[in-house]
N, CA, C, O and CB atoms as a CASP TS submission, in Angstrom:
PFRMAT TS
TARGET T0000
AUTHOR 0000-0000-0000
METHOD Language model
MODEL 1
PARENT N/A
ATOM      1  N   MET     1      -5.164   5.289  -0.682  1.00  0.00           N
ATOM      2  CA  MET     1      -5.809   4.282   0.133  1.00  0.00           C
ATOM      3  C   MET     1      -7.092   4.811   0.747  1.00  0.00           C
ATOM      4  O   MET     1      -8.093   4.099   0.822  1.00  0.00           O
ATOM      5  CB  MET     1      -4.872   3.802   1.214  1.00  0.00           C
ATOM      6  N   ILE     2      -7.058   6.035   1.176  1.00  0.00           N
ATOM      7  CA  ILE     2      -8.221   6.591   1.857  1.00  0.00           C
ATOM      8  C   ILE     2      -9.413   6.667   0.910  1.00  0.00           C
ATOM      9  O   ILE     2     -10.519   6.265   1.269  1.00  0.00           O
ATOM     10  CB  ILE     2      -7.901   7.981   2.422  1.00  0.00           C
ATOM     11  N   ARG     3      -9.194   7.179  -0.292  1.00  0.00           N
ATOM     12  CA  ARG     3     -10.304   7.379  -1.228  1.00  0.00           C
ATOM     13  C   ARG     3     -10.750   6.109  -1.923  1.00  0.00           C
ATOM     14  O   ARG     3     -11.947   5.866  -2.075  1.00  0.00           O
ATOM     15  CB  ARG     3      -9.920   8.386  -2.258  1.00  0.00           C
ATOM     16  N   GLU     4      -9.786   5.295  -2.346  1.00  0.00           N
ATOM     17  CA  GLU     4     -10.107   4.143  -3.195  1.00  0.00           C
ATOM     18  C   GLU     4     -10.130   2.816  -2.458  1.00  0.00           C
ATOM     19  O   GLU     4     -10.705   1.849  -2.957  1.00  0.00           O
ATOM     20  CB  GLU     4      -9.127   4.058  -4.308  1.00  0.00           C
ATOM     21  N   GLY     5      -9.518   2.747  -1.281  1.00  0.00           N
ATOM     22  CA  GLY     5      -9.504   1.501  -0.536  1.00  0.00           C
ATOM     23  C   GLY     5      -8.535   0.470  -1.095  1.00  0.00           C
ATOM     24  O   GLY     5      -8.688  -0.724  -0.839  1.00  0.00           O
ATOM     25  N   ASN     6      -7.538   0.917  -1.855  1.00  0.00           N
ATOM     26  CA  ASN     6      -6.521   0.002  -2.352  1.00  0.00           C
ATOM     27  C   ASN     6      -5.143   0.646  -2.192  1.00  0.00           C
ATOM     28  O   ASN     6      -5.024   1.825  -1.859  1.00  0.00           O
ATOM     29  CB  ASN     6      -6.788  -0.373  -3.837  1.00  0.00           C
ATOM     30  N   ILE     7      -4.115  -0.152  -2.436  1.00  0.00           N
ATOM     31  CA  ILE     7      -2.750   0.329  -2.283  1.00  0.00           C
ATOM     32  C   ILE     7      -2.192   0.538  -3.683  1.00  0.00           C
ATOM     33  O   ILE     7      -1.836  -0.418  -4.373  1.00  0.00           O
ATOM     34  CB  ILE     7      -1.866  -0.675  -1.448  1.00  0.00           C
ATOM     35  N   ALA     8      -2.119   1.808  -4.096  1.00  0.00           N
ATOM     36  CA  ALA     8      -1.746   2.126  -5.470  1.00  0.00           C
ATOM     37  C   ALA     8      -0.658   3.190  -5.498  1.00  0.00           C
ATOM     38  O   ALA     8      -0.373   3.847  -4.496  1.00  0.00           O
ATOM     39  CB  ALA     8      -2.970   2.598  -6.265  1.00  0.00           C
ATOM     40  N   MET     9      -0.066   3.339  -6.662  1.00  0.00           N
ATOM     41  CA  MET     9       0.922   4.388  -6.866  1.00  0.00           C
ATOM     42  C   MET     9       0.243   5.754  -6.790  1.00  0.00           C
ATOM     43  O   MET     9      -0.984   5.849  -6.757  1.00  0.00           O
ATOM     44  CB  MET     9       1.641   4.208  -8.224  1.00  0.00           C
ATOM     45  N   TYR    10       1.050   6.797  -6.763  1.00  0.00           N
ATOM     46  CA  TYR    10       0.544   8.160  -6.626  1.00  0.00           C
ATOM     47  C   TYR    10      -0.456   8.490  -7.734  1.00  0.00           C
ATOM     48  O   TYR    10      -0.212   8.218  -8.909  1.00  0.00           O
ATOM     49  CB  TYR    10       1.705   9.162  -6.646  1.00  0.00           C
ATOM     50  N   ASP    11      -1.577   9.077  -7.342  1.00  0.00           N
ATOM     51  CA  ASP    11      -2.596   9.504  -8.307  1.00  0.00           C
ATOM     52  C   ASP    11      -2.423  10.997  -8.559  1.00  0.00           C
ATOM     53  O   ASP    11      -2.550  11.811  -7.644  1.00  0.00           O
ATOM     54  CB  ASP    11      -4.045   9.185  -7.789  1.00  0.00           C
ATOM     55  N   TYR    12      -2.133  11.345  -9.804  1.00  0.00           N
ATOM     56  CA  TYR    12      -1.934  12.743 -10.175  1.00  0.00           C
ATOM     57  C   TYR    12      -3.254  13.499 -10.317  1.00  0.00           C
ATOM     58  O   TYR    12      -3.256  14.696 -10.608  1.00  0.00           O
ATOM     59  CB  TYR    12      -1.155  12.827 -11.472  1.00  0.00           C
ATOM     60  N   ASN    13      -4.375  12.805 -10.114  1.00  0.00           N
ATOM     61  CA  ASN    13      -5.714  13.393 -10.232  1.00  0.00           C
ATOM     62  C   ASN    13      -5.940  14.047 -11.586  1.00  0.00           C
ATOM     63  O   ASN    13      -6.710  14.999 -11.711  1.00  0.00           O
ATOM     64  CB  ASN    13      -5.934  14.415  -9.134  1.00  0.00           C
ATOM     65  N   ASP    14      -5.264  13.527 -12.586  1.00  0.00           N
ATOM     66  CA  ASP    14      -5.398  14.009 -13.948  1.00  0.00           C
ATOM     67  C   ASP    14      -5.091  12.814 -14.858  1.00  0.00           C
ATOM     68  O   ASP    14      -3.989  12.266 -14.824  1.00  0.00           O
ATOM     69  CB  ASP    14      -4.436  15.243 -14.237  1.00  0.00           C
ATOM     70  N   GLU    15      -6.076  12.419 -15.669  1.00  0.00           N
ATOM     71  CA  GLU    15      -5.896  11.240 -16.509  1.00  0.00           C
ATOM     72  C   GLU    15      -4.688  11.357 -17.430  1.00  0.00           C
ATOM     73  O   GLU    15      -3.973  10.377 -17.639  1.00  0.00           O
ATOM     74  CB  GLU    15      -7.136  11.001 -17.331  1.00  0.00           C
ATOM     75  N   ASP    16      -4.453  12.546 -17.983  1.00  0.00           N
ATOM     76  CA  ASP    16      -3.311  12.732 -18.875  1.00  0.00           C
ATOM     77  C   ASP    16      -1.982  12.578 -18.131  1.00  0.00           C
ATOM     78  O   ASP    16      -1.050  11.955 -18.638  1.00  0.00           O
ATOM     79  CB  ASP    16      -3.381  14.108 -19.537  1.00  0.00           C
ATOM     80  N   GLU    17      -1.903  13.149 -16.929  1.00  0.00           N
ATOM     81  CA  GLU    17      -0.677  13.014 -16.136  1.00  0.00           C
ATOM     82  C   GLU    17      -0.454  11.556 -15.728  1.00  0.00           C
ATOM     83  O   GLU    17       0.667  11.053 -15.806  1.00  0.00           O
ATOM     84  CB  GLU    17      -0.744  13.915 -14.882  1.00  0.00           C
ATOM     85  N   ASN    18      -1.514  10.881 -15.294  1.00  0.00           N
ATOM     86  CA  ASN    18      -1.385   9.468 -14.950  1.00  0.00           C
ATOM     87  C   ASN    18      -0.915   8.672 -16.162  1.00  0.00           C
ATOM     88  O   ASN    18      -0.051   7.803 -16.043  1.00  0.00           O
ATOM     89  CB  ASN    18      -2.724   8.910 -14.427  1.00  0.00           C
ATOM     90  N   ARG    19      -1.483   8.969 -17.322  1.00  0.00           N
ATOM     91  CA  ARG    19      -1.115   8.274 -18.551  1.00  0.00           C
ATOM     92  C   ARG    19       0.355   8.533 -18.899  1.00  0.00           C
ATOM     93  O   ARG    19       1.062   7.635 -19.356  1.00  0.00           O
ATOM     94  CB  ARG    19      -2.027   8.716 -19.712  1.00  0.00           C
ATOM     95  N   LYS    20       0.801   9.773 -18.677  1.00  0.00           N
ATOM     96  CA  LYS    20       2.195  10.149 -18.949  1.00  0.00           C
ATOM     97  C   LYS    20       3.165   9.338 -18.080  1.00  0.00           C
ATOM     98  O   LYS    20       4.213   8.895 -18.550  1.00  0.00           O
ATOM     99  CB  LYS    20       2.400  11.660 -18.702  1.00  0.00           C
ATOM    100  N   HIS    21       2.800   9.154 -16.812  1.00  0.00           N
ATOM    101  CA  HIS    21       3.680   8.468 -15.871  1.00  0.00           C
ATOM    102  C   HIS    21       3.517   6.951 -15.880  1.00  0.00           C
ATOM    103  O   HIS    21       4.490   6.219 -15.696  1.00  0.00           O
ATOM    104  CB  HIS    21       3.432   8.983 -14.490  1.00  0.00           C
ATOM    105  N   TYR    22       2.283   6.475 -16.094  1.00  0.00           N
ATOM    106  CA  TYR    22       2.000   5.053 -15.925  1.00  0.00           C
ATOM    107  C   TYR    22       1.519   4.344 -17.192  1.00  0.00           C
ATOM    108  O   TYR    22       1.435   3.116 -17.226  1.00  0.00           O
ATOM    109  CB  TYR    22       0.979   4.885 -14.862  1.00  0.00           C
ATOM    110  N   GLY    23       1.203   5.124 -18.237  1.00  0.00           N
ATOM    111  CA  GLY    23       0.683   4.511 -19.450  1.00  0.00           C
ATOM    112  C   GLY    23      -0.770   4.102 -19.343  1.00  0.00           C
ATOM    113  O   GLY    23      -1.264   3.326 -20.161  1.00  0.00           O
ATOM    114  N   GLN    24      -1.455   4.620 -18.343  1.00  0.00           N
ATOM    115  CA  GLN    24      -2.885   4.358 -18.157  1.00  0.00           C
ATOM    116  C   GLN    24      -3.504   5.526 -17.401  1.00  0.00           C
ATOM    117  O   GLN    24      -2.796   6.317 -16.778  1.00  0.00           O
ATOM    118  CB  GLN    24      -3.120   3.014 -17.393  1.00  0.00           C
ATOM    119  N   SER    25      -4.825   5.629 -17.461  1.00  0.00           N
ATOM    120  CA  SER    25      -5.506   6.801 -16.900  1.00  0.00           C
ATOM    121  C   SER    25      -5.582   6.805 -15.377  1.00  0.00           C
ATOM    122  O   SER    25      -5.801   7.855 -14.773  1.00  0.00           O
ATOM    123  CB  SER    25      -6.891   6.884 -17.456  1.00  0.00           C
ATOM    124  N   THR    26      -5.408   5.664 -14.763  1.00  0.00           N
ATOM    125  CA  THR    26      -5.440   5.564 -13.306  1.00  0.00           C
ATOM    126  C   THR    26      -4.122   4.981 -12.816  1.00  0.00           C
ATOM    127  O   THR    26      -3.459   4.248 -13.550  1.00  0.00           O
ATOM    128  CB  THR    26      -6.638   4.694 -12.830  1.00  0.00           C
ATOM    129  N   PRO    27      -3.736   5.301 -11.582  1.00  0.00           N
ATOM    130  CA  PRO    27      -2.469   4.755 -11.081  1.00  0.00           C
ATOM    131  C   PRO    27      -2.573   3.246 -10.880  1.00  0.00           C
ATOM    132  O   PRO    27      -3.613   2.748 -10.448  1.00  0.00           O
ATOM    133  CB  PRO    27      -2.071   5.439  -9.759  1.00  0.00           C
ATOM    134  N   PRO    28      -1.499   2.514 -11.191  1.00  0.00           N
ATOM    135  CA  PRO    28      -1.534   1.072 -10.987  1.00  0.00           C
ATOM    136  C   PRO    28      -1.554   0.706  -9.509  1.00  0.00           C
ATOM    137  O   PRO    28      -0.980   1.397  -8.668  1.00  0.00           O
ATOM    138  CB  PRO    28      -0.344   0.424 -11.662  1.00  0.00           C
ATOM    139  N   VAL    29      -2.221  -0.387  -9.222  1.00  0.00           N
ATOM    140  CA  VAL    29      -2.280  -0.923  -7.866  1.00  0.00           C
ATOM    141  C   VAL    29      -1.010  -1.731  -7.628  1.00  0.00           C
ATOM    142  O   VAL    29      -0.565  -2.475  -8.502  1.00  0.00           O
ATOM    143  CB  VAL    29      -3.566  -1.803  -7.648  1.00  0.00           C
ATOM    144  N   TYR    30      -0.431  -1.578  -6.442  1.00  0.00           N
ATOM    145  CA  TYR    30       0.749  -2.364  -6.098  1.00  0.00           C
ATOM    146  C   TYR    30       0.355  -3.828  -5.937  1.00  0.00           C
ATOM    147  O   TYR    30      -0.685  -4.135  -5.354  1.00  0.00           O
ATOM    148  CB  TYR    30       1.413  -1.829  -4.803  1.00  0.00           C
ATOM    149  N   ASN    31       1.178  -4.719  -6.448  1.00  0.00           N
ATOM    150  CA  ASN    31       0.959  -6.150  -6.297  1.00  0.00           C
ATOM    151  C   ASN    31       1.665  -6.594  -5.021  1.00  0.00           C
ATOM    152  O   ASN    31       2.856  -6.904  -5.037  1.00  0.00           O
ATOM    153  CB  ASN    31       1.479  -6.948  -7.546  1.00  0.00           C
ATOM    154  N   MET    32       0.930  -6.624  -3.926  1.00  0.00           N
ATOM    155  CA  MET    32       1.525  -6.947  -2.636  1.00  0.00           C
ATOM    156  C   MET    32       1.993  -8.397  -2.568  1.00  0.00           C
ATOM    157  O   MET    32       2.856  -8.726  -1.753  1.00  0.00           O
ATOM    158  CB  MET    32       0.533  -6.675  -1.525  1.00  0.00           C
ATOM    159  N   THR    33       1.443  -9.265  -3.406  1.00  0.00           N
ATOM    160  CA  THR    33       1.876 -10.664  -3.402  1.00  0.00           C
ATOM    161  C   THR    33       3.261 -10.826  -4.015  1.00  0.00           C
ATOM    162  O   THR    33       3.864 -11.893  -3.904  1.00  0.00           O
ATOM    163  CB  THR    33       0.872 -11.530  -4.158  1.00  0.00           C
ATOM    164  N   SER    34       3.776  -9.774  -4.663  1.00  0.00           N
ATOM    165  CA  SER    34       5.123  -9.867  -5.228  1.00  0.00           C
ATOM    166  C   SER    34       6.205  -9.661  -4.166  1.00  0.00           C
ATOM    167  O   SER    34       7.385  -9.880  -4.436  1.00  0.00           O
ATOM    168  CB  SER    34       5.293  -8.840  -6.344  1.00  0.00           C
ATOM    169  N   ILE    35       5.810  -9.242  -2.957  1.00  0.00           N
ATOM    170  CA  ILE    35       6.766  -9.114  -1.859  1.00  0.00           C
ATOM    171  C   ILE    35       7.039 -10.522  -1.342  1.00  0.00           C
ATOM    172  O   ILE    35       6.109 -11.205  -0.912  1.00  0.00           O
ATOM    173  CB  ILE    35       6.221  -8.166  -0.711  1.00  0.00           C
ATOM    174  N   PRO    36       8.292 -10.970  -1.374  1.00  0.00           N
ATOM    175  CA  PRO    36       8.584 -12.328  -0.897  1.00  0.00           C
ATOM    176  C   PRO    36       8.109 -12.524   0.545  1.00  0.00           C
ATOM    177  O   PRO    36       8.325 -11.661   1.396  1.00  0.00           O
ATOM    178  CB  PRO    36      10.094 -12.617  -0.997  1.00  0.00           C
ATOM    179  N   ASN    37       7.464 -13.655   0.812  1.00  0.00           N
ATOM    180  CA  ASN    37       6.912 -13.928   2.147  1.00  0.00           C
ATOM    181  C   ASN    37       7.978 -14.025   3.225  1.00  0.00           C
ATOM    182  O   ASN    37       7.684 -13.857   4.408  1.00  0.00           O
ATOM    183  CB  ASN    37       6.116 -15.207   2.121  1.00  0.00           C
ATOM    184  N   ASP    38       9.227 -14.299   2.821  1.00  0.00           N
ATOM    185  CA  ASP    38      10.289 -14.423   3.816  1.00  0.00           C
ATOM    186  C   ASP    38      11.143 -13.165   3.947  1.00  0.00           C
ATOM    187  O   ASP    38      12.154 -13.164   4.649  1.00  0.00           O
ATOM    188  CB  ASP    38      11.170 -15.589   3.470  1.00  0.00           C
ATOM    189  N   LEU    39      10.728 -12.085   3.260  1.00  0.00           N
ATOM    190  CA  LEU    39      11.446 -10.816   3.372  1.00  0.00           C
ATOM    191  C   LEU    39      11.116 -10.173   4.716  1.00  0.00           C
ATOM    192  O   LEU    39       9.940  -9.947   4.998  1.00  0.00           O
ATOM    193  CB  LEU    39      11.079  -9.859   2.197  1.00  0.00           C
ATOM    194  N   PRO    40      12.101  -9.869   5.552  1.00  0.00           N
ATOM    195  CA  PRO    40      11.808  -9.224   6.826  1.00  0.00           C
ATOM    196  C   PRO    40      11.187  -7.836   6.608  1.00  0.00           C
ATOM    197  O   PRO    40      11.711  -7.030   5.839  1.00  0.00           O
ATOM    198  CB  PRO    40      13.090  -9.110   7.671  1.00  0.00           C
ATOM    199  N   LEU    41      10.081  -7.569   7.284  1.00  0.00           N
ATOM    200  CA  LEU    41       9.402  -6.275   7.199  1.00  0.00           C
ATOM    201  C   LEU    41       9.171  -5.734   8.599  1.00  0.00           C
ATOM    202  O   LEU    41       8.831  -6.480   9.517  1.00  0.00           O
ATOM    203  CB  LEU    41       8.058  -6.399   6.434  1.00  0.00           C
ATOM    204  N   PHE    42       9.358  -4.441   8.752  1.00  0.00           N
ATOM    205  CA  PHE    42       9.050  -3.750   9.995  1.00  0.00           C
ATOM    206  C   PHE    42       8.093  -2.623   9.657  1.00  0.00           C
ATOM    207  O   PHE    42       8.430  -1.739   8.869  1.00  0.00           O
ATOM    208  CB  PHE    42      10.345  -3.213  10.702  1.00  0.00           C
ATOM    209  N   LEU    43       6.909  -2.642  10.242  1.00  0.00           N
ATOM    210  CA  LEU    43       5.913  -1.588  10.020  1.00  0.00           C
ATOM    211  C   LEU    43       5.681  -0.872  11.336  1.00  0.00           C
ATOM    212  O   LEU    43       5.490  -1.501  12.376  1.00  0.00           O
ATOM    213  CB  LEU    43       4.573  -2.169   9.455  1.00  0.00           C
ATOM    214  N   SER    44       5.700   0.441  11.278  1.00  0.00           N
ATOM    215  CA  SER    44       5.493   1.246  12.463  1.00  0.00           C
ATOM    216  C   SER    44       4.467   2.329  12.165  1.00  0.00           C
ATOM    217  O   SER    44       4.501   2.948  11.102  1.00  0.00           O
ATOM    218  CB  SER    44       6.816   1.863  12.947  1.00  0.00           C
ATOM    219  N   TYR    45       3.570   2.553  13.088  1.00  0.00           N
ATOM    220  CA  TYR    45       2.585   3.619  12.930  1.00  0.00           C
ATOM    221  C   TYR    45       2.136   4.076  14.304  1.00  0.00           C
ATOM    222  O   TYR    45       2.272   3.350  15.289  1.00  0.00           O
ATOM    223  CB  TYR    45       1.374   3.146  12.081  1.00  0.00           C
ATOM    224  N   GLY    46       1.601   5.281  14.360  1.00  0.00           N
ATOM    225  CA  GLY    46       1.103   5.825  15.615  1.00  0.00           C
ATOM    226  C   GLY    46      -0.392   6.085  15.514  1.00  0.00           C
ATOM    227  O   GLY    46      -0.895   6.434  14.446  1.00  0.00           O
ATOM    228  N   GLY    47      -1.080   5.920  16.589  1.00  0.00           N
ATOM    229  CA  GLY    47      -2.530   6.079  16.593  1.00  0.00           C
ATOM    230  C   GLY    47      -3.014   7.461  16.191  1.00  0.00           C
ATOM    231  O   GLY    47      -4.131   7.601  15.693  1.00  0.00           O
ATOM    232  N   ALA    48      -2.192   8.487  16.399  1.00  0.00           N
ATOM    233  CA  ALA    48      -2.595   9.850  16.063  1.00  0.00           C
ATOM    234  C   ALA    48      -1.829  10.407  14.868  1.00  0.00           C
ATOM    235  O   ALA    48      -1.870  11.610  14.608  1.00  0.00           O
ATOM    236  CB  ALA    48      -2.400  10.754  17.258  1.00  0.00           C
ATOM    237  N   ALA    49      -1.130   9.538  14.143  1.00  0.00           N
ATOM    238  CA  ALA    49      -0.347   9.999  12.993  1.00  0.00           C
ATOM    239  C   ALA    49      -1.271  10.415  11.852  1.00  0.00           C
ATOM    240  O   ALA    49      -2.246   9.726  11.552  1.00  0.00           O
ATOM    241  CB  ALA    49       0.624   8.896  12.519  1.00  0.00           C
ATOM    242  N   ALA    50      -0.961  11.541  11.218  1.00  0.00           N
ATOM    243  CA  ALA    50      -1.807  12.065  10.144  1.00  0.00           C
ATOM    244  C   ALA    50      -1.694  11.250   8.860  1.00  0.00           C
ATOM    245  O   ALA    50      -2.648  11.192   8.085  1.00  0.00           O
ATOM    246  CB  ALA    50      -1.446  13.506   9.860  1.00  0.00           C
ATOM    247  N   LEU    51      -0.553  10.623   8.624  1.00  0.00           N
ATOM    248  CA  LEU    51      -0.342   9.907   7.365  1.00  0.00           C
ATOM    249  C   LEU    51      -0.471   8.394   7.479  1.00  0.00           C
ATOM    250  O   LEU    51      -0.311   7.694   6.479  1.00  0.00           O
ATOM    251  CB  LEU    51       1.006  10.237   6.828  1.00  0.00           C
ATOM    252  N   SER    52      -0.750   7.878   8.650  1.00  0.00           N
ATOM    253  CA  SER    52      -0.898   6.431   8.804  1.00  0.00           C
ATOM    254  C   SER    52      -2.157   6.119   9.604  1.00  0.00           C
ATOM    255  O   SER    52      -2.093   5.683  10.754  1.00  0.00           O
ATOM    256  CB  SER    52       0.345   5.822   9.494  1.00  0.00           C
ATOM    257  N   ASP    53      -3.277   6.348   8.983  1.00  0.00           N
ATOM    258  CA  ASP    53      -4.564   6.073   9.589  1.00  0.00           C
ATOM    259  C   ASP    53      -4.647   4.587   9.957  1.00  0.00           C
ATOM    260  O   ASP    53      -4.196   3.730   9.198  1.00  0.00           O
ATOM    261  CB  ASP    53      -5.716   6.474   8.631  1.00  0.00           C
ATOM    262  N   VAL    54      -5.218   4.292  11.111  1.00  0.00           N
ATOM    263  CA  VAL    54      -5.305   2.917  11.602  1.00  0.00           C
ATOM    264  C   VAL    54      -6.022   2.016  10.600  1.00  0.00           C
ATOM    265  O   VAL    54      -5.616   0.869  10.414  1.00  0.00           O
ATOM    266  CB  VAL    54      -6.027   2.879  12.953  1.00  0.00           C
ATOM    267  N   LYS    55      -7.072   2.502   9.953  1.00  0.00           N
ATOM    268  CA  LYS    55      -7.794   1.703   8.954  1.00  0.00           C
ATOM    269  C   LYS    55      -6.902   1.391   7.752  1.00  0.00           C
ATOM    270  O   LYS    55      -6.946   0.284   7.215  1.00  0.00           O
ATOM    271  CB  LYS    55      -9.064   2.442   8.490  1.00  0.00           C
ATOM    272  N   ASP    56      -6.099   2.360   7.333  1.00  0.00           N
ATOM    273  CA  ASP    56      -5.188   2.140   6.212  1.00  0.00           C
ATOM    274  C   ASP    56      -4.107   1.128   6.580  1.00  0.00           C
ATOM    275  O   ASP    56      -3.738   0.278   5.769  1.00  0.00           O
ATOM    276  CB  ASP    56      -4.546   3.464   5.775  1.00  0.00           C
ATOM    277  N   VAL    57      -3.605   1.227   7.806  1.00  0.00           N
ATOM    278  CA  VAL    57      -2.595   0.267   8.260  1.00  0.00           C
ATOM    279  C   VAL    57      -3.196  -1.129   8.280  1.00  0.00           C
ATOM    280  O   VAL    57      -2.532  -2.091   7.895  1.00  0.00           O
ATOM    281  CB  VAL    57      -2.055   0.648   9.665  1.00  0.00           C
ATOM    282  N   GLN    58      -4.434  -1.255   8.720  1.00  0.00           N
ATOM    283  CA  GLN    58      -5.083  -2.567   8.744  1.00  0.00           C
ATOM    284  C   GLN    58      -5.255  -3.111   7.327  1.00  0.00           C
ATOM    285  O   GLN    58      -5.097  -4.311   7.101  1.00  0.00           O
ATOM    286  CB  GLN    58      -6.449  -2.481   9.449  1.00  0.00           C
ATOM    287  N   LEU    59      -5.575  -2.244   6.378  1.00  0.00           N
ATOM    288  CA  LEU    59      -5.669  -2.663   4.975  1.00  0.00           C
ATOM    289  C   LEU    59      -4.323  -3.197   4.491  1.00  0.00           C
ATOM    290  O   LEU    59      -4.263  -4.225   3.816  1.00  0.00           O
ATOM    291  CB  LEU    59      -6.131  -1.484   4.082  1.00  0.00           C
ATOM    292  N   LEU    60      -3.248  -2.497   4.838  1.00  0.00           N
ATOM    293  CA  LEU    60      -1.910  -2.951   4.472  1.00  0.00           C
ATOM    294  C   LEU    60      -1.604  -4.299   5.121  1.00  0.00           C
ATOM    295  O   LEU    60      -1.109  -5.210   4.457  1.00  0.00           O
ATOM    296  CB  LEU    60      -0.857  -1.910   4.884  1.00  0.00           C
ATOM    297  N   LEU    61      -1.895  -4.426   6.407  1.00  0.00           N
ATOM    298  CA  LEU    61      -1.638  -5.692   7.100  1.00  0.00           C
ATOM    299  C   LEU    61      -2.459  -6.829   6.509  1.00  0.00           C
ATOM    300  O   LEU    61      -1.965  -7.951   6.395  1.00  0.00           O
ATOM    301  CB  LEU    61      -1.943  -5.552   8.591  1.00  0.00           C
ATOM    302  N   ASP    62      -3.691  -6.562   6.135  1.00  0.00           N
ATOM    303  CA  ASP    62      -4.530  -7.583   5.511  1.00  0.00           C
ATOM    304  C   ASP    62      -3.915  -8.054   4.199  1.00  0.00           C
ATOM    305  O   ASP    62      -3.988  -9.236   3.864  1.00  0.00           O
ATOM    306  CB  ASP    62      -5.950  -7.044   5.268  1.00  0.00           C
ATOM    307  N   SER    63      -3.307  -7.126   3.456  1.00  0.00           N
ATOM    308  CA  SER    63      -2.697  -7.493   2.178  1.00  0.00           C
ATOM    309  C   SER    63      -1.420  -8.305   2.382  1.00  0.00           C
ATOM    310  O   SER    63      -0.930  -8.939   1.447  1.00  0.00           O
ATOM    311  CB  SER    63      -2.393  -6.239   1.358  1.00  0.00           C
ATOM    312  N   LEU    64      -0.884  -8.287   3.599  1.00  0.00           N
ATOM    313  CA  LEU    64       0.331  -9.036   3.919  1.00  0.00           C
ATOM    314  C   LEU    64       0.033 -10.257   4.791  1.00  0.00           C
ATOM    315  O   LEU    64       0.939 -10.789   5.432  1.00  0.00           O
ATOM    316  CB  LEU    64       1.334  -8.129   4.623  1.00  0.00           C
ATOM    317  N   LYS    65      -1.215 -10.703   4.822  1.00  0.00           N
ATOM    318  CA  LYS    65      -1.621 -11.776   5.732  1.00  0.00           C
ATOM    319  C   LYS    65      -0.895 -13.095   5.485  1.00  0.00           C
ATOM    320  O   LYS    65      -0.801 -13.917   6.396  1.00  0.00           O
ATOM    321  CB  LYS    65      -3.097 -12.000   5.615  1.00  0.00           C
ATOM    322  N   ASP    66      -0.382 -13.316   4.281  1.00  0.00           N
ATOM    323  CA  ASP    66       0.333 -14.555   3.978  1.00  0.00           C
ATOM    324  C   ASP    66       1.830 -14.456   4.262  1.00  0.00           C
ATOM    325  O   ASP    66       2.576 -15.409   4.038  1.00  0.00           O
ATOM    326  CB  ASP    66       0.117 -14.929   2.530  1.00  0.00           C
ATOM    327  N   HIS    67       2.260 -13.303   4.755  1.00  0.00           N
ATOM    328  CA  HIS    67       3.678 -13.104   5.054  1.00  0.00           C
ATOM    329  C   HIS    67       4.064 -13.964   6.245  1.00  0.00           C
ATOM    330  O   HIS    67       3.267 -14.151   7.165  1.00  0.00           O
ATOM    331  CB  HIS    67       3.987 -11.609   5.334  1.00  0.00           C
ATOM    332  N   ASP    68       5.303 -14.494   6.230  1.00  0.00           N
ATOM    333  CA  ASP    68       5.783 -15.288   7.355  1.00  0.00           C
ATOM    334  C   ASP    68       5.669 -14.469   8.633  1.00  0.00           C
ATOM    335  O   ASP    68       6.210 -13.367   8.723  1.00  0.00           O
ATOM    336  CB  ASP    68       7.247 -15.749   7.126  1.00  0.00           C
ATOM    337  N   GLY    69       4.959 -15.013   9.624  1.00  0.00           N
ATOM    338  CA  GLY    69       4.712 -14.285  10.866  1.00  0.00           C
ATOM    339  C   GLY    69       5.956 -13.863  11.597  1.00  0.00           C
ATOM    340  O   GLY    69       5.976 -12.810  12.233  1.00  0.00           O
ATOM    341  N   ASP    70       7.012 -14.679  11.518  1.00  0.00           N
ATOM    342  CA  ASP    70       8.238 -14.322  12.225  1.00  0.00           C
ATOM    343  C   ASP    70       9.095 -13.342  11.436  1.00  0.00           C
ATOM    344  O   ASP    70      10.164 -12.943  11.899  1.00  0.00           O
ATOM    345  CB  ASP    70       9.039 -15.565  12.531  1.00  0.00           C
ATOM    346  N   LYS    71       8.643 -12.951  10.255  1.00  0.00           N
ATOM    347  CA  LYS    71       9.374 -11.977   9.428  1.00  0.00           C
ATOM    348  C   LYS    71       8.660 -10.618   9.349  1.00  0.00           C
ATOM    349  O   LYS    71       9.116  -9.706   8.659  1.00  0.00           O
ATOM    350  CB  LYS    71       9.567 -12.535   8.016  1.00  0.00           C
ATOM    351  N   LEU    72       7.547 -10.502  10.059  1.00  0.00           N
ATOM    352  CA  LEU    72       6.755  -9.260  10.026  1.00  0.00           C
ATOM    353  C   LEU    72       6.604  -8.744  11.452  1.00  0.00           C
ATOM    354  O   LEU    72       6.024  -9.407  12.312  1.00  0.00           O
ATOM    355  CB  LEU    72       5.345  -9.495   9.366  1.00  0.00           C
ATOM    356  N   VAL    73       7.135  -7.551  11.684  1.00  0.00           N
ATOM    357  CA  VAL    73       7.041  -6.919  12.993  1.00  0.00           C
ATOM    358  C   VAL    73       6.231  -5.640  12.837  1.00  0.00           C
ATOM    359  O   VAL    73       6.524  -4.806  11.980  1.00  0.00           O
ATOM    360  CB  VAL    73       8.458  -6.626  13.593  1.00  0.00           C
ATOM    361  N   VAL    74       5.211  -5.495  13.673  1.00  0.00           N
ATOM    362  CA  VAL    74       4.366  -4.298  13.641  1.00  0.00           C
ATOM    363  C   VAL    74       4.489  -3.589  14.976  1.00  0.00           C
ATOM    364  O   VAL    74       3.863  -2.549  15.183  1.00  0.00           O
ATOM    365  CB  VAL    74       2.874  -4.658  13.337  1.00  0.00           C
TER
END
């Protein structure tokens, strides 16, 4: 997310390794619209957390903007 600005599977930083795992040279992007809108979700992050940058969390929340509001807790 930090480098590419999208939500994708793990990047092995090697086209051959990515191809071995995913059948393509780059990691596939997650299809966030495949998450049912009525599936309850709880997202938690801290302002100083090393692995959950506020900008990345906002990108994730933006991708879930169509989720039922009463089913998403942040």
